[in-house]
Residue frames as a rotation matrix with the C-alpha (Angstrom) as fourth column:
MET 1
0.566 0.825 0.011 0.00
0.825 -0.566 0.001 0.00
0.007 0.009 -1.000 0.00
ILE 2
0.404 -0.511 -0.759 2.84
0.152 -0.781 0.606 2.40
-0.902 -0.360 -0.237 0.86
ALA 3
-0.641 -0.699 0.316 4.49
0.390 0.058 0.919 1.65
-0.661 0.713 0.236 -2.47
LEU 4
-0.144 0.683 0.716 1.26
0.983 0.013 0.185 2.34
0.117 0.731 -0.673 -4.37
VAL 5
0.780 0.422 -0.462 0.75
0.527 -0.842 0.120 5.69
-0.338 -0.337 -0.879 -2.65
ARG 6
0.049 -0.858 -0.511 4.33
0.024 -0.511 0.859 6.67
-0.999 -0.054 -0.005 -3.41
LEU 7
-0.649 -0.252 0.718 4.03
0.668 0.263 0.696 5.62
-0.364 0.931 -0.003 -7.04
LEU 8
0.317 0.854 0.412 0.89
0.937 -0.351 0.007 7.71
0.150 0.384 -0.911 -7.42
ALA 9
0.726 -0.122 -0.676 2.57
0.236 -0.880 0.413 10.69
-0.645 -0.460 -0.610 -5.73
THR 10
-0.358 -0.934 -0.010 5.57
0.207 -0.090 0.974 10.30
-0.910 0.347 0.226 -8.02
ALA 11
-0.391 0.311 0.866 3.36
0.919 0.172 0.354 10.12
-0.039 0.935 -0.353 -11.12
LEU 12
0.719 0.693 -0.050 1.50
0.694 -0.719 0.017 13.26
-0.024 -0.047 -0.999 -10.06
PHE 13
0.403 -0.678 -0.615 4.79
0.087 -0.641 0.763 15.00
-0.911 -0.361 -0.199 -9.32
ALA 14
-0.546 -0.659 0.518 6.16
0.532 0.205 0.821 14.01
-0.647 0.724 0.238 -12.73
VAL 15
0.029 0.648 0.761 3.15
0.981 -0.165 0.104 15.39
0.193 0.743 -0.641 -14.59
VAL 16
0.880 0.296 -0.372 3.15
0.404 -0.878 0.257 18.66
-0.251 -0.377 -0.892 -12.64
MET 17
0.107 -0.936 -0.335 6.90
0.116 -0.323 0.939 19.04
-0.988 -0.139 0.074 -13.08
PHE 18
-0.492 -0.280 0.824 6.63
0.798 0.233 0.556 18.39
-0.348 0.931 0.109 -16.80
VAL 19
0.397 0.739 0.545 3.83
0.871 -0.490 0.030 20.89
0.289 0.463 -0.838 -17.39
PHE 20
0.928 -0.070 -0.365 5.28
0.134 -0.853 0.504 23.55
-0.347 -0.517 -0.783 -15.11
GLY 21
0.135 -0.991 0.004 8.89
0.255 0.039 0.966 22.77
-0.957 -0.130 0.258 -15.98
CYS 22
-0.281 -0.221 0.934 8.52
0.941 0.128 0.314 22.83
-0.189 0.967 0.171 -19.74
GLY 23
0.670 0.599 0.438 6.52
0.660 -0.751 0.018 26.05
0.340 0.277 -0.899 -19.61
TYR 24
0.837 -0.405 -0.368 9.07
0.030 -0.637 0.770 27.65
-0.546 -0.656 -0.522 -17.31
CYS 25
-0.076 -0.964 0.257 12.07
0.393 0.208 0.896 26.46
-0.917 0.169 0.362 -19.34
LEU 26
0.111 0.183 0.977 10.57
0.994 -0.019 -0.109 27.61
-0.001 0.983 -0.184 -22.64
LEU 27
0.968 0.178 -0.178 10.92
0.198 -0.975 0.100 31.19
-0.156 -0.132 -0.979 -21.36
SER 28
0.366 -0.912 -0.188 14.70
-0.922 -0.382 0.058 30.65
-0.125 0.152 -0.980 -21.55
PRO 29
0.975 0.147 -0.168 15.36
-0.181 0.961 -0.209 27.26
0.130 0.234 0.963 -23.15
ARG 30
0.588 -0.757 -0.285 18.49
0.630 0.649 -0.425 25.36
0.507 0.070 0.859 -22.12
ASN 31
0.346 -0.430 0.834 19.53
-0.549 -0.814 -0.192 27.95
0.761 -0.391 -0.518 -19.57
PRO 32
-0.394 -0.620 -0.679 21.97
0.128 0.694 -0.708 26.27
0.910 -0.366 -0.194 -17.11
LYS 33
-0.761 0.099 0.641 20.24
-0.616 -0.420 -0.667 27.85
0.203 -0.902 0.380 -14.12
HIS 34
0.264 0.949 -0.174 17.31
-0.852 0.314 0.418 25.47
0.451 0.038 0.892 -14.67
VAL 35
0.015 -0.318 -0.948 19.39
0.062 0.947 -0.316 22.43
0.998 -0.054 0.034 -13.66
PHE 36
-0.928 -0.372 0.023 19.94
0.034 -0.148 -0.988 23.85
0.371 -0.916 0.150 -10.17
THR 37
-0.474 0.822 0.315 16.29
-0.877 -0.470 -0.094 24.80
0.071 -0.320 0.945 -9.80
PHE 38
0.465 0.737 -0.491 14.89
-0.720 0.637 0.274 21.43
0.515 0.226 0.827 -10.77
GLY 39
-0.320 -0.653 -0.687 17.64
0.048 0.713 -0.700 19.48
0.946 -0.257 -0.196 -9.04
ARG 40
-0.943 -0.011 0.333 16.48
-0.317 -0.272 -0.908 20.97
0.100 -0.962 0.253 -5.72
LEU 41
-0.067 0.997 0.040 12.83
-0.997 -0.069 0.031 20.28
0.033 -0.038 0.999 -6.50
PHE 42
0.332 0.130 -0.934 13.51
-0.356 0.934 0.003 16.62
0.873 0.332 0.357 -7.27
ALA 43
-0.670 -0.681 -0.295 15.57
0.049 0.356 -0.933 16.27
0.740 -0.640 -0.206 -4.08
LYS 44
-0.614 0.506 0.607 12.62
-0.790 -0.406 -0.460 17.43
0.014 -0.761 0.648 -1.99
MET 45
0.359 0.764 -0.536 10.78
-0.742 0.582 0.333 14.29
0.566 0.278 0.776 -3.13
SER 46
-0.557 -0.641 -0.528 13.16
-0.153 0.704 -0.693 12.25
0.816 -0.305 -0.490 -0.96
ARG 47
-0.775 0.307 0.552 10.83
-0.612 -0.144 -0.778 12.93
-0.159 -0.941 0.300 1.99
VAL 48
0.259 0.920 -0.293 7.96
-0.963 0.270 -0.004 11.20
0.075 0.283 0.956 0.18
PHE 49
0.361 -0.192 -0.913 10.08
-0.272 0.914 -0.300 8.04
0.892 0.356 0.278 0.06
GLY 50
0.992 0.094 -0.086 10.88
0.056 0.281 0.958 8.12
0.114 -0.955 0.274 3.77
ILE 51
0.226 -0.974 0.028 14.49
0.816 0.173 -0.552 9.20
0.532 0.148 0.834 3.20
LYS 52
0.841 -0.120 -0.528 16.24
0.292 -0.722 0.628 11.41
-0.456 -0.682 -0.572 5.74
LEU 53
0.541 -0.609 0.580 18.50
0.716 -0.028 -0.698 13.22
0.442 0.793 0.421 3.30
GLU 54
0.657 -0.435 -0.616 21.53
0.274 -0.623 0.732 15.06
-0.702 -0.650 -0.290 4.67
LEU 55
0.759 -0.381 0.528 23.45
0.472 -0.237 -0.849 17.33
0.448 0.894 -0.001 2.34
ARG 56
0.513 -0.682 -0.522 27.01
0.483 -0.274 0.832 18.29
-0.710 -0.678 0.188 3.26
LEU 57
0.603 -0.294 0.742 28.38
0.629 -0.397 -0.668 21.19
0.491 0.869 -0.055 1.22
PRO 58
-0.440 -0.778 -0.449 31.31
0.895 -0.418 -0.153 23.49
-0.069 -0.469 0.880 2.02
GLU 59
0.049 0.495 -0.867 30.38
0.489 -0.769 -0.411 27.10
-0.871 -0.404 -0.280 2.82
ASP 60
-0.318 -0.268 -0.909 31.70
-0.505 -0.764 0.402 28.37
-0.803 0.587 0.108 -0.51
ALA 61
-0.450 0.108 0.886 30.02
0.493 0.858 0.146 25.68
-0.745 0.502 -0.440 -2.64
TYR 62
0.513 0.771 0.377 27.80
0.771 -0.221 -0.597 28.20
-0.377 0.597 -0.708 -4.45
GLN 63
0.811 -0.254 -0.527 30.57
-0.287 -0.958 0.020 30.76
-0.510 0.134 -0.850 -5.00
ARG 64
-0.025 -0.894 0.447 33.14
0.169 0.437 0.884 28.56
-0.985 0.098 0.140 -6.68
GLY 65
-0.209 -0.145 -0.967 34.38
-0.853 -0.457 0.252 28.99
-0.479 0.877 -0.028 -10.23
GLN 66
0.458 0.402 -0.793 34.32
-0.823 0.529 -0.207 26.39
0.336 0.747 0.573 -12.98
HIS 67
-0.441 -0.548 0.711 34.84
-0.711 0.697 0.096 22.73
-0.548 -0.463 -0.697 -12.13
ILE 68
-0.277 0.414 -0.867 34.09
-0.473 0.727 0.498 19.28
0.837 0.548 -0.006 -13.37
TYR 69
-0.113 0.337 0.935 31.85
-0.960 0.204 -0.189 17.59
-0.254 -0.919 0.301 -10.79
ILE 70
-0.460 -0.019 -0.888 31.94
-0.410 0.892 0.193 13.81
0.788 0.452 -0.418 -10.57
ALA 71
-0.123 0.513 0.850 29.53
-0.975 0.099 -0.201 11.65
-0.187 -0.853 0.488 -8.54
ASN 72
-0.942 -0.126 0.312 28.87
-0.112 0.992 0.061 7.98
-0.317 0.022 -0.948 -7.94
HIS 73
-0.350 0.806 -0.478 25.96
-0.897 -0.140 0.420 6.63
0.272 0.576 0.771 -9.97
GLN 74
-0.813 -0.031 0.581 23.90
-0.383 0.780 -0.495 3.97
-0.438 -0.625 -0.646 -8.17
ASN 75
-0.631 0.709 0.315 20.31
0.764 0.639 0.094 3.65
-0.135 0.300 -0.944 -9.36
ASN 76
-0.129 0.677 0.725 17.09
0.607 -0.525 0.597 5.60
0.785 0.517 -0.343 -9.95
TRP 77
0.572 0.293 -0.767 17.22
0.815 -0.313 0.488 6.94
-0.097 -0.903 -0.417 -6.39
ASP 78
-0.520 -0.853 -0.048 19.99
0.831 -0.518 0.204 9.28
-0.199 0.066 0.978 -7.60
LEU 79
-0.362 0.444 0.820 17.30
0.500 -0.650 0.573 11.54
0.787 0.617 0.013 -9.03
PHE 80
0.657 0.719 0.227 15.99
0.130 -0.405 0.905 12.22
0.742 -0.565 -0.360 -5.52
THR 81
0.770 -0.445 -0.456 19.26
0.560 0.131 0.818 12.16
-0.305 -0.886 0.350 -3.56
VAL 82
-0.233 -0.965 0.123 22.37
0.891 -0.161 0.423 13.22
-0.389 0.209 0.897 -5.49
SER 83
0.022 0.327 0.945 20.38
0.767 -0.612 0.193 15.96
0.641 0.720 -0.264 -7.23
ALA 84
0.869 0.320 -0.378 20.43
0.495 -0.586 0.642 17.91
-0.016 -0.745 -0.667 -3.95
ALA 85
0.196 -0.906 -0.376 24.13
0.554 -0.214 0.805 18.64
-0.809 -0.366 0.459 -4.46
VAL 86
0.060 -0.138 0.989 23.73
0.961 -0.261 -0.095 20.39
0.271 0.955 0.117 -7.83
THR 87
-0.214 -0.229 -0.950 25.04
0.572 -0.817 0.068 23.94
-0.792 -0.529 0.305 -7.58
PRO 88
0.672 0.527 -0.520 24.24
-0.052 -0.667 -0.744 27.00
-0.738 0.527 -0.421 -9.73
LYS 89
0.442 -0.423 -0.791 25.62
-0.881 -0.370 -0.295 27.14
-0.168 0.827 -0.536 -13.29
VAL 90
-0.642 -0.581 0.500 26.08
-0.473 0.814 0.339 23.37
-0.603 -0.019 -0.797 -13.48
VAL 91
0.367 0.706 -0.605 24.82
-0.928 0.325 -0.185 21.12
0.066 0.629 0.774 -16.27
THR 92
0.111 -0.294 0.949 25.00
-0.385 0.868 0.314 17.35
-0.916 -0.400 -0.017 -16.33
VAL 93
-0.433 -0.276 -0.858 26.10
-0.896 0.237 0.376 14.93
0.100 0.931 -0.350 -19.03
GLY 94
-0.040 0.500 0.865 23.80
-0.449 0.765 -0.462 11.98
-0.893 -0.407 0.194 -19.68
LYS 95
-0.764 -0.236 0.601 23.28
0.325 0.664 0.674 9.29
-0.558 0.710 -0.430 -22.29
LYS 96
-0.912 0.327 -0.249 21.36
-0.400 -0.569 0.719 10.24
0.094 0.755 0.649 -25.42
SER 97
-0.603 0.697 -0.388 18.62
0.408 0.688 0.601 7.68
0.686 0.204 -0.699 -24.73
LEU 98
-0.700 0.328 -0.635 17.43
0.579 -0.259 -0.773 9.79
-0.418 -0.908 -0.009 -21.76
ALA 99
-0.866 0.331 -0.375 15.76
-0.442 -0.858 0.263 12.14
-0.234 0.393 0.889 -24.23
TRP 100
-0.552 0.661 -0.509 13.24
-0.296 0.415 0.860 9.42
0.780 0.625 -0.034 -25.06
LEU 101
-0.792 0.304 -0.529 12.04
0.609 0.459 -0.647 8.90
0.046 -0.834 -0.549 -21.50
PRO 102
0.072 0.901 0.428 8.44
0.679 -0.358 0.641 10.16
0.731 0.245 -0.637 -21.21
LEU 103
0.921 0.383 0.066 8.20
0.258 -0.730 0.632 13.55
0.291 -0.566 -0.772 -19.47
PHE 104
0.661 -0.695 -0.283 11.60
0.223 -0.178 0.958 13.42
-0.717 -0.696 0.037 -17.80
GLY 105
-0.054 -0.763 0.644 13.61
0.906 0.234 0.354 13.18
-0.421 0.603 0.678 -21.01
GLN 106
0.263 0.227 0.938 12.15
0.736 -0.676 -0.042 16.29
0.624 0.701 -0.345 -22.56
LEU 107
0.992 0.097 0.082 12.59
0.014 -0.726 0.688 18.25
0.127 -0.681 -0.721 -19.33
TYR 108
0.473 -0.881 -0.003 16.15
0.525 0.279 0.804 16.99
-0.708 -0.381 0.595 -19.02
TRP 109
-0.181 -0.527 0.830 17.02
0.981 -0.160 0.112 18.41
0.074 0.834 0.546 -22.44
LEU 110
0.488 0.482 0.728 15.15
0.507 -0.835 0.213 21.69
0.711 0.265 -0.651 -21.97
THR 111
0.954 -0.106 -0.280 16.96
0.210 -0.427 0.880 22.46
-0.212 -0.898 -0.385 -18.72
GLY 112
0.701 -0.685 -0.199 20.24
-0.704 -0.618 -0.350 22.64
0.117 0.385 -0.916 -20.62
ASN 113
0.358 -0.569 0.740 21.87
-0.313 0.674 0.669 19.29
-0.880 -0.471 0.063 -19.91
ILE 114
-0.157 -0.552 -0.819 24.19
-0.979 -0.021 0.202 17.62
-0.129 0.834 -0.537 -22.41
LEU 115
0.726 0.435 0.532 23.32
-0.343 0.900 -0.267 14.33
-0.595 0.012 0.803 -24.13
ILE 116
-0.258 -0.866 -0.429 26.02
-0.921 0.086 0.380 12.04
-0.292 0.493 -0.820 -25.55
ASP 117
0.734 0.420 -0.534 25.95
-0.606 0.760 -0.236 8.90
0.306 0.497 0.812 -27.67
ARG 118
0.183 -0.707 0.683 27.91
-0.811 0.284 0.511 6.46
-0.556 -0.648 -0.522 -25.51
ALA 119
0.624 0.088 0.776 27.47
0.193 0.945 -0.262 3.65
-0.757 0.314 0.573 -28.02
ASN 120
0.769 -0.380 0.514 29.45
0.504 -0.134 -0.853 5.66
0.393 0.915 0.089 -30.56
LYS 121
0.302 -0.728 -0.615 32.95
0.834 -0.111 0.541 6.38
-0.462 -0.677 0.573 -29.20
THR 122
-0.576 -0.527 0.625 33.71
0.783 -0.576 0.236 8.88
0.236 0.625 0.744 -31.97
LYS 123
0.109 0.719 0.687 30.59
0.269 -0.686 0.676 10.91
0.957 0.111 -0.269 -31.22
ALA 124
0.803 0.164 -0.572 31.20
0.580 0.001 0.815 10.63
0.134 -0.986 -0.094 -27.48
LYS 125
-0.179 -0.950 -0.258 34.73
0.928 -0.249 0.276 12.01
-0.326 -0.190 0.926 -27.90
GLY 126
-0.531 0.048 0.846 33.34
0.527 -0.764 0.374 14.85
0.664 0.644 0.380 -30.00
THR 127
0.576 0.809 0.117 30.89
0.339 -0.367 0.866 15.64
0.744 -0.460 -0.485 -27.22
ILE 128
0.467 -0.517 -0.717 33.72
0.826 -0.036 0.563 15.80
-0.317 -0.855 0.410 -24.66
ASP 129
-0.629 -0.689 0.359 35.42
0.776 -0.582 0.242 18.28
0.042 0.431 0.901 -26.99
GLN 130
-0.111 0.688 0.717 32.19
0.320 -0.659 0.681 20.29
0.941 0.305 -0.147 -27.06
VAL 131
0.742 0.326 -0.586 32.04
0.630 -0.039 0.776 20.21
0.230 -0.945 -0.234 -23.27
VAL 132
-0.118 -0.899 -0.422 35.55
0.901 -0.276 0.334 21.66
-0.417 -0.341 0.843 -23.11
ALA 133
-0.700 -0.126 0.703 34.73
0.554 -0.717 0.423 24.33
0.451 0.686 0.572 -25.70
SER 134
0.327 0.910 0.254 31.51
0.394 -0.376 0.839 25.25
0.859 -0.175 -0.482 -23.87
MET 135
0.610 -0.142 -0.779 33.34
0.780 -0.067 0.623 25.61
-0.141 -0.988 0.070 -20.57
LYS 136
-0.477 -0.876 -0.072 36.00
0.824 -0.474 0.309 27.81
-0.305 0.087 0.948 -22.14
ALA 137
-0.670 0.270 0.692 33.35
0.373 -0.683 0.628 30.03
0.642 0.678 0.357 -23.73
SER 138
0.313 0.863 0.398 31.15
-0.137 -0.374 0.917 30.40
0.940 -0.341 0.001 -20.65
GLU 139
-0.397 -0.387 0.832 31.02
-0.850 -0.186 -0.492 30.18
0.346 -0.903 -0.255 -16.86
VAL 140
0.639 0.766 -0.069 29.24
-0.700 0.617 0.359 26.83
0.318 -0.181 0.931 -16.82
SER 141
-0.509 -0.684 0.522 30.50
-0.805 0.593 -0.007 23.80
-0.305 -0.424 -0.853 -14.88
VAL 142
0.037 0.469 -0.882 29.77
-0.736 0.610 0.294 20.21
0.676 0.639 0.367 -15.85
TRP 143
-0.023 0.095 0.995 28.59
-0.850 0.522 -0.070 17.26
-0.526 -0.847 0.069 -13.76
MET 144
0.025 -0.017 -1.000 29.44
-0.764 0.645 -0.030 13.72
0.645 0.764 0.003 -14.91
PHE 145
0.719 0.183 0.671 29.07
-0.568 0.711 0.415 10.16
-0.400 -0.679 0.615 -13.63
PRO 146
-0.087 -0.891 -0.445 32.51
-0.994 0.045 0.103 8.63
-0.072 0.451 -0.890 -14.33
GLU 147
-0.435 -0.034 0.900 31.31
-0.226 0.971 -0.072 5.04
-0.871 -0.235 -0.431 -13.77
GLY 148
-0.809 0.093 -0.580 29.25
-0.587 -0.108 0.802 5.42
0.011 0.990 0.142 -16.93
THR 149
-0.264 0.753 -0.602 26.54
-0.048 0.613 0.788 3.07
0.963 0.237 -0.125 -15.62
ARG 150
0.457 0.485 0.746 24.52
-0.776 -0.193 0.600 2.42
0.435 -0.853 0.288 -12.49
SER 151
-0.614 -0.786 0.069 26.39
-0.692 0.494 -0.527 0.37
0.381 -0.371 -0.847 -9.89
ARG 152
0.335 0.904 -0.265 23.20
-0.603 0.422 0.677 -1.19
0.724 -0.067 0.686 -8.43
GLY 153
0.883 0.097 0.458 24.72
-0.462 0.347 0.816 -2.24
-0.080 -0.933 0.351 -5.12
ARG 154
0.780 -0.623 -0.063 28.08
0.552 0.731 -0.402 -3.39
0.297 0.279 0.913 -6.54
GLY 155
0.249 -0.707 -0.662 30.08
0.640 -0.393 0.660 -0.61
-0.727 -0.588 0.355 -4.89
LEU 156
0.416 -0.186 -0.890 32.04
-0.478 -0.878 -0.040 2.01
-0.774 0.442 -0.454 -6.80
MET 157
0.809 -0.035 0.586 32.58
0.453 0.673 -0.584 0.75
-0.374 0.738 0.561 -10.35
PRO 158
-0.283 -0.943 0.173 35.71
0.824 -0.147 0.547 1.40
-0.491 0.297 0.819 -12.47
PHE 159
0.241 0.327 -0.914 35.86
0.000 -0.941 -0.337 4.91
-0.970 0.081 -0.227 -13.92
LYS 160
0.487 -0.085 0.869 35.69
0.873 0.030 -0.486 5.84
0.015 0.996 0.088 -17.58
THR 161
-0.360 -0.874 -0.326 37.97
0.865 -0.443 0.234 8.68
-0.349 -0.198 0.916 -18.61
GLY 162
0.031 0.408 0.912 35.67
0.810 -0.545 0.216 11.23
0.586 0.732 -0.347 -20.27
ALA 163
0.915 0.377 -0.142 35.30
0.378 -0.684 0.624 13.46
0.138 -0.625 -0.768 -17.19
PHE 164
0.420 -0.843 -0.336 39.05
0.412 -0.153 0.898 13.59
-0.809 -0.516 0.283 -16.70
HIS 165
-0.374 -0.420 0.827 39.73
0.927 -0.158 0.340 14.39
-0.012 0.894 0.449 -20.37
ALA 166
0.429 0.645 0.632 37.25
0.622 -0.719 0.311 17.26
0.655 0.260 -0.710 -20.02
ALA 167
0.904 -0.082 -0.420 38.80
0.329 -0.495 0.804 18.57
-0.274 -0.865 -0.420 -16.78
ILE 168
-0.060 -0.997 -0.041 42.35
0.604 -0.068 0.794 18.55
-0.795 0.023 0.606 -18.16
GLY 169
-0.306 -0.016 0.952 41.20
0.928 -0.227 0.294 19.99
0.211 0.974 0.084 -21.51
ALA 170
0.590 0.617 0.521 39.33
0.449 -0.787 0.424 22.84
0.671 -0.016 -0.741 -19.81
GLY 171
-0.465 -0.867 0.178 42.08
0.246 -0.320 -0.915 23.34
0.850 -0.382 0.362 -17.21
VAL 172
0.104 0.588 0.802 39.67
-0.748 -0.486 0.452 23.16
0.656 -0.647 0.389 -14.26
PRO 173
-0.780 -0.360 0.512 39.72
-0.623 0.522 -0.582 21.26
-0.058 -0.773 -0.632 -10.94
ILE 174
-0.357 0.652 -0.669 37.58
0.001 0.716 0.698 18.21
0.934 0.249 -0.256 -10.24
ILE 175
-0.530 0.263 0.806 35.11
-0.845 -0.239 -0.478 18.13
0.067 -0.935 0.349 -7.36
PRO 176
-0.785 0.245 -0.569 33.99
0.131 0.963 0.235 14.66
0.605 0.110 -0.788 -6.25
ILE 177
-0.243 0.781 0.576 30.52
-0.956 -0.292 -0.007 14.19
0.163 -0.552 0.817 -4.77
VAL 178
-0.875 -0.129 -0.468 29.69
-0.074 0.988 -0.134 10.99
0.479 -0.083 -0.874 -2.90
CYS 179
0.074 0.936 0.345 26.28
-0.902 -0.085 0.424 9.63
0.426 -0.343 0.838 -1.94
SER 180
-0.571 -0.213 0.793 26.01
-0.650 0.707 -0.278 6.87
-0.502 -0.674 -0.542 0.64
SER 181
-0.993 0.099 -0.063 24.70
0.039 0.789 0.613 3.56
0.110 0.607 -0.787 -0.68
THR 182
-0.436 0.900 -0.002 21.02
-0.842 -0.409 -0.352 3.53
-0.317 -0.152 0.936 -1.60
ASP 183
-0.612 0.174 -0.772 20.55
-0.435 0.740 0.512 -0.06
0.660 0.649 -0.377 -2.79
GLN 184
-0.884 0.257 -0.391 18.87
0.461 0.627 -0.629 -0.90
0.083 -0.736 -0.672 0.54
LEU 185
-0.738 0.646 -0.195 16.06
-0.533 -0.735 -0.419 1.64
-0.414 -0.205 0.887 0.03
LYS 186
-0.793 0.543 0.276 12.63
0.599 0.779 0.186 0.08
-0.114 0.313 -0.943 -0.46
LEU 187
-0.745 0.561 0.361 9.59
-0.155 -0.672 0.725 1.66
0.649 0.484 0.587 -2.06
ASN 188
0.234 0.922 -0.307 7.27
0.074 0.298 0.952 -0.15
0.969 -0.246 0.002 0.34
ARG 189
-0.199 -0.367 -0.909 9.19
0.939 0.194 -0.283 0.72
0.280 -0.910 0.306 3.53
TRP 190
0.797 0.604 -0.003 7.82
0.570 -0.750 0.336 3.63
0.200 -0.270 -0.942 5.57
ASN 191
0.804 -0.582 -0.122 11.17
-0.402 -0.684 0.609 4.71
-0.437 -0.441 -0.784 7.02
ASN 192
0.859 -0.511 0.023 14.14
0.319 0.499 -0.806 4.32
0.400 0.700 0.592 4.67
GLY 193
0.510 -0.682 -0.524 16.57
0.746 0.047 0.665 5.87
-0.429 -0.730 0.533 7.10
HIS 194
0.472 -0.429 -0.770 19.47
-0.164 -0.901 0.401 8.20
-0.866 -0.063 -0.496 6.39
VAL 195
0.531 -0.456 0.714 21.18
0.845 0.229 -0.483 9.03
0.057 0.860 0.507 3.12
ILE 196
0.416 -0.486 -0.768 24.19
0.171 -0.788 0.591 11.38
-0.893 -0.377 -0.245 3.14
VAL 197
0.680 -0.267 0.682 25.43
0.686 -0.096 -0.721 13.30
0.258 0.959 0.118 0.13
GLU 198
0.572 -0.564 -0.595 28.80
0.282 -0.546 0.789 14.99
-0.770 -0.619 -0.154 0.63
MET 199
0.927 -0.338 0.166 30.88
0.017 -0.402 -0.915 17.28
0.376 0.851 -0.367 -1.56
LEU 200
0.520 -0.815 -0.255 34.62
0.798 0.357 0.486 16.64
-0.305 -0.456 0.836 -1.24
ASP 201
0.264 -0.532 -0.805 37.51
-0.084 -0.844 0.530 19.08
-0.961 -0.072 -0.267 -1.61
PRO 202
0.874 0.044 -0.483 38.55
-0.471 -0.162 -0.867 20.05
-0.117 0.986 -0.120 -5.16
ILE 203
0.368 -0.778 0.509 41.28
0.480 0.628 0.612 17.99
-0.796 0.019 0.605 -6.82
SER 204
0.280 -0.337 -0.899 43.62
-0.576 -0.808 0.123 20.08
-0.768 0.483 -0.421 -8.94
THR 205
0.839 -0.033 0.542 44.38
0.421 0.671 -0.611 19.03
-0.343 0.741 0.577 -12.52
GLU 206
0.761 -0.610 -0.219 47.39
-0.647 -0.735 -0.201 21.33
-0.038 0.295 -0.955 -12.73
GLY 207
-0.230 -0.957 0.177 50.42
-0.878 0.282 0.386 19.49
-0.420 -0.067 -0.905 -14.03
TYR 208
-0.125 0.265 0.956 48.35
0.140 0.959 -0.247 16.67
-0.982 0.103 -0.157 -15.53
GLY 209
-0.535 -0.027 -0.844 48.44
-0.800 -0.305 0.517 15.98
-0.271 0.952 0.142 -19.26
LYS 210
0.391 0.753 -0.529 46.63
-0.884 0.467 0.011 13.48
0.255 0.464 0.848 -21.45
GLU 211
-0.170 -0.541 -0.824 49.20
-0.243 0.833 -0.497 10.85
0.955 0.115 -0.273 -20.51
HIS 212
-0.971 -0.209 0.120 48.09
-0.148 0.124 -0.981 11.16
0.190 -0.970 -0.151 -16.88
ILE 213
-0.240 0.970 0.042 44.36
-0.747 -0.212 0.631 10.65
0.621 0.120 0.775 -17.46
ARG 214
0.305 0.379 -0.874 44.18
0.111 0.897 0.428 7.19
0.946 -0.227 0.231 -15.94
GLU 215
-0.612 -0.609 -0.504 46.33
0.609 0.044 -0.792 8.22
0.504 -0.792 0.344 -12.97
LEU 216
-0.862 0.348 0.368 44.02
-0.448 -0.863 -0.232 11.17
0.237 -0.365 0.900 -12.24
ALA 217
0.068 0.943 -0.325 40.97
-0.581 0.302 0.755 8.93
0.811 0.138 0.569 -12.54
GLU 218
0.093 -0.095 -0.991 42.40
0.500 0.866 -0.036 6.45
0.861 -0.492 0.128 -10.03
ILE 219
-0.912 -0.406 -0.062 43.27
0.279 -0.501 -0.819 9.21
0.302 -0.764 0.570 -7.55
CYS 220
-0.545 0.787 0.291 39.71
-0.773 -0.606 0.191 10.51
0.326 -0.121 0.938 -7.68
ARG 221
0.250 0.674 -0.695 38.22
-0.310 0.736 0.602 7.03
0.917 0.065 0.393 -7.45
ALA 222
-0.383 -0.476 -0.791 40.34
0.584 0.539 -0.607 6.16
0.716 -0.694 0.071 -4.39
LYS 223
-0.983 0.040 0.180 39.16
-0.151 -0.735 -0.661 9.29
0.106 -0.677 0.729 -2.57
MET 224
-0.234 0.972 -0.027 35.55
-0.880 -0.199 0.431 8.62
0.414 0.124 0.902 -3.45
LYS 225
0.101 0.214 -0.972 35.74
0.030 0.975 0.218 4.94
0.994 -0.052 0.092 -2.51
ALA 226
-0.748 -0.447 -0.490 37.17
0.502 0.102 -0.859 5.78
0.434 -0.889 0.148 0.92
LYS 227
-0.852 0.479 0.210 34.47
-0.523 -0.775 -0.354 8.40
-0.007 -0.411 0.912 1.49
LEU 228
-0.025 0.877 -0.481 31.70
-0.670 0.342 0.659 6.03
0.742 0.338 0.578 0.35
GLU 229
-0.156 -0.112 -0.981 32.85
0.449 0.877 -0.171 3.39
0.880 -0.468 -0.087 2.84
SER 230
-0.957 -0.241 -0.164 33.01
0.260 -0.458 -0.850 6.04
0.130 -0.856 0.500 5.59
LEU 231
-0.595 0.797 0.109 29.51
-0.784 -0.604 0.140 7.37
0.178 -0.002 0.984 4.83
ASP 232
0.048 0.620 -0.783 28.06
-0.309 0.755 0.578 3.86
0.950 0.214 0.228 4.66
GLU 233
-0.490 -0.298 -0.819 29.46
0.632 0.525 -0.569 3.06
0.600 -0.797 -0.069 8.09
GLU 234
-0.990 0.140 0.027 28.08
-0.128 -0.783 -0.609 6.30
-0.064 -0.606 0.793 9.50
VAL 235
-0.310 0.930 -0.196 24.65
-0.823 -0.159 0.546 5.68
0.477 0.330 0.815 8.01
LYS 236
-0.120 0.210 -0.970 24.62
0.150 0.970 0.192 2.13
0.981 -0.123 -0.148 9.37
LEU 237
-0.785 -0.258 -0.564 25.28
0.578 0.024 -0.816 3.37
0.223 -0.966 0.131 12.90
ARG 238
-0.886 0.464 0.012 22.72
-0.451 -0.853 -0.264 6.17
-0.113 -0.240 0.964 12.68
ASN 239
-0.199 0.850 -0.488 20.02
-0.658 0.253 0.709 3.86
0.726 0.462 0.509 11.34
GLN 240
-0.292 0.019 -0.956 20.56
0.459 0.880 -0.123 1.56
0.839 -0.475 -0.266 14.32
GLN 241
-0.991 -0.135 -0.003 19.87
0.074 -0.526 -0.847 4.33
0.113 -0.840 0.531 16.84
């Protein structure tokens, strides 16, 4: 019964967001500010699912310059958890097939996010080049999921290199964002406990060239893996209280 109520609430939310969101975004189509606005709105839905969401951002998170943001990608819960950490002037990079998702796909494109064809490596590389060019021509930052796929309870997956090519190409630091594991969340459970989303310190790309891409990726992954384990342990203890 709880699951049914939540599904109905989510469906209603999706329709309202689509109608309101598309109308709002059409006033200034693909404006990066929309990603921040709707990211926060989606994160508020976490309460409907019985999630006690805790967001940990540094005091200057909204005043920082350009960065590449990288986050762990777990499952569909990301839409209601990790989205809370989106900061102003940030767009995300997602797979091209997202555009075909009813309601969400159209809103995702209208808010200014970037779609890439991951099945075509040549097109994907061209998109990374476009990301770099866009960053150099504007004040926008870019958010990417370096795992390239949902981990679905398998821990932090190996990283692909696109985000790190973009960071080095644009000459900007990387900011990791880690969300505690959400594979234990249940749609039919009234209280889903705590989920923590934390923004880590920037990692400089200064001194790194294309030959250091894999090294940079492993440094970032090691920091995120350690933080994920730490957050999971903290959440476990808090949920037992």
